[in-house]
Each structure stands twice: as C-alpha cells, then as structure tokens.
C-alpha positions in Angstrom: 97.2 122.1 100.9 98.0 120.3 97.9 96.4 117.3 99.5 93.4 119.6 100.8 92.9 120.7 97.6 93.4 117.5 95.5 91.4 116.0 98.1 88.5 119.0 97.5 89.0 118.3 93.7 88.4 114.2 93.7 85.3 115.5 96.0 84.0 117.6 93.7 84.2 115.6 90.8 82.6 112.6 92.4 79.7 114.7 93.6 79.0 115.5 89.6 79.8 112.1 88.6 76.5 111.7 91.1 74.6 114.2 90.0 75.1 112.9 86.2 73.7 109.8 87.2 70.6 110.7 88.8 67.6 110.6 87.0 66.3 113.8 85.4 63.2 113.9 88.1 65.9 113.2 91.2 68.4 116.1 89.9 65.5 118.5 89.4 64.7 117.9 93.3 68.5 118.1 94.2 69.0 121.6 92.0 65.8 123.0 93.8 66.8 121.6 97.2 69.8 123.0 97.3 69.1 126.1 96.0 66.0 126.8 98.6 69.0 125.5 101.2 71.2 128.4 100.5 67.6 130.7 100.3 66.7 129.7 104.2 70.7 129.9 105.6 72.2 132.3 103.4 72.1 135.9 103.9 71.5 137.7 100.6 71.6 134.9 98.6 67.9 136.0 96.8 69.3 139.5 96.3 72.7 137.9 94.4 70.4 135.7 92.3 68.2 138.4 91.8 65.1 137.5 94.0 64.1 138.7 96.9 61.1 136.1 98.3 57.7 138.1 99.2 59.2 140.8 97.5 58.4 140.7 93.8 58.1 143.7 90.9 55.2 144.5 89.0 57.8 145.0 86.4 59.0 142.2 83.9 62.7 140.9 85.0 64.0 138.0 83.1 66.4 137.3 85.4 63.7 136.7 88.2 61.8 134.2 85.8 64.4 131.7 86.0 65.5 132.5 89.7 62.1 132.7 91.5 61.7 128.9 90.2 64.6 128.1 92.8 62.2 129.2 95.9 60.4 127.5 98.3 58.4 128.9 101.3 59.2 126.1 104.0 60.0 122.4 103.9 56.3 121.1 103.0 56.1 123.2 99.9 59.6 121.7 98.8 58.0 118.2 100.2 55.1 118.6 98.3 56.8 119.5 95.5 59.5 116.9 95.2 56.3 114.3 96.2 54.4 115.2 93.0 57.9 115.1 90.9 58.7 111.3 91.8 54.8 110.7 91.6 54.6 112.4 87.7 58.1 112.9 86.3 59.1 109.7 85.5 55.8 108.8 83.1 57.1 112.1 81.1 60.5 110.9 81.1 59.7 107.7 79.8 57.4 109.4 76.6 60.0 112.5 76.5 62.8 111.8 77.5 65.5 113.8 79.6 66.0 116.3 77.5 62.2 116.1 77.3 61.0 116.3 80.9 64.0 118.9 81.6 62.3 121.3 78.8 59.1 121.3 80.0 60.1 121.5 83.4 61.9 124.4 82.7 59.3 125.7 80.2 56.2 125.8 83.4 59.0 127.6 85.5 60.0 130.3 83.0 57.1 130.5 80.9 54.9 131.3 84.1 57.6 134.2 85.1 57.4 135.9 82.4 53.4 135.5 81.5 52.2 136.1 85.4 53.1 139.9 85.2 51.0 140.6 82.0 47.9 139.0 83.5 48.3 140.5 87.4 50.9 143.2 87.7 49.8 144.1 91.2 49.2 140.4 92.5 52.6 139.7 90.9 54.0 142.3 92.7 53.1 141.1 95.9 53.5 137.0 95.8 56.6 135.0 94.2 55.4 132.9 91.3 57.0 130.0 92.5 58.5 126.7 92.1 55.1 124.6 92.0 54.7 126.2 88.4 57.5 124.0 86.5 56.2 121.2 88.8 52.0 121.7 87.6 53.7 121.8 83.7 54.8 118.1 84.3 51.5 117.1 86.1 49.6 118.1 83.5 51.8 116.5 80.6 51.9 113.3 83.1 48.0 113.6 82.9 48.2 113.6 79.0 49.8 110.5 79.0 48.1 108.8 81.0 45.3 108.6 78.2 42.0 108.5 78.9 41.0 105.5 81.4 39.3 106.8 83.9 41.0 106.9 87.6 37.6 106.1 89.2 34.1 105.9 88.3 31.4 106.8 90.9 27.7 107.0 90.2 28.0 107.0 86.6 31.3 109.9 86.5 34.0 108.7 85.8 36.7 110.6 86.9 40.0 110.7 84.5 43.3 112.6 85.0 42.8 115.4 82.4 39.8 116.3 84.0 41.1 116.7 87.5 43.7 118.8 85.9 41.1 121.2 84.5 39.5 120.9 87.7 42.8 122.0 89.3 43.6 125.2 86.8 39.1 125.7 87.7 40.3 125.9 91.4 43.3 127.8 91.3 41.6 130.0 89.5 38.9 130.7 92.1 41.4 130.5 94.6 43.9 133.6 93.2 40.6 135.9 92.9 39.2 134.6 96.1 42.3 134.5 98.7 45.5 136.9 99.5 47.4 134.4 101.3 51.4 134.2 100.4 50.3 132.0 97.8 50.1 132.7 93.9 47.4 130.3 92.5 47.5 131.8 89.0 51.0 130.4 89.1 49.8 126.9 89.4 46.9 127.4 86.9 49.3 128.9 83.9 51.7 125.9 84.9 49.4 123.7 83.9 48.0 125.8 81.0 51.7 125.2 79.6 52.0 121.2 80.4 48.5 121.0 78.0 49.9 123.0 75.4 53.1 121.3 75.0 53.2 117.6 75.8 51.4 116.8 72.8 54.0 118.7 70.7 56.4 117.3 72.1 55.4 114.3 72.6 
C-alpha cells in the first residue's frame, strides 16, 4: 500500500512538472481540455463547479463567470479553439510574456461572463457563454501586435489583421441578433473587444 501511494505521489509530481514545463498556450489548452472531458464523462461535474451547460441563469453568478470558460460543446469546438490559440497565442506570449498571456486570456473569459448578463439577460439565460471568449481576446491581441501590414490585397482592397477582427465583431453581433442556435455569438464580440482594449495597455 505504501508503495502504491509513493508511486501515485511520484507520478503526480511528474505530471505537475510536465505541465509546469509547457508554454502557457498549451497550459490553457490542457486545463480546458481536461475540464471539458470531466464535463462530458462525470455526472454532475457541471453542477459541482457551478455550471450546468446549456442551462444558464439571467442573474449574475460570479462563480459561473469563471467556470463557464471550462466548457466546450463538442470535440470540434475544443479542436477549433485549441487551433486558434496555437495559431495566435505564441505572438501574444512573445509580446506580453507568459503571465500577460494568461491574464489576457482570463480577462476575456471572466470579463465576458460578467458583462453578458447585463447586456442580454434573456439570451444569456438560455445559452452558456463559452470558452471561445478567452480565445477571441487572444486573437484580437495577436491582430493588434501583428501590425498594420495587410494579410492580402485584392482589387485595391487591403485586408489587415485588425480589419478581420472588426469584421468578426460585426458578424458576431449580426449572428447574435439573427440566429437562435446554441452558440452565444455576442460573447465572441465581447471577447474580441476586451482583447483590443487590453493589449495596448498591457504591451
């Protein structure tokens, strides 16, 4: 029995060491991935952490503003968010450092969770403000840090990273008003705006 607990402790310390050695982008992906797996596989885990996926509340719930950021609706949702973080997070880490990246990511998650109930109580009650909000904050910050150089030019029109972010904000608002699916599109717009507002201050 002693050997079992010793092995368990040693294995746990090894896993903690491996996690600590990851860059912050992978750390955020691992944490949300493990939490998502728990939400899918463990009965009542969502209730335990103060979150019932798909069953929100119109009143402000500070704990839920944190824990909703652990939720992904399905595998494609998780893979999409992870891909965007891997594509854009490195630029943010390089400019703001590991702590700056994590602060920005957390601000996108928690900030959106606190703001959303005040903007649209009825919709927020039916749709969970998802993990994508922190990802959107990181994408917006990366777009600002990339600078004004166009990503592509066509017929005299230059498409810049920041221009794409503004287009995504507009599209998110339109989709929020026009659709009634499970995605809380306004949360994407709020996450983008938080990233835009914070990156200059933090850089």
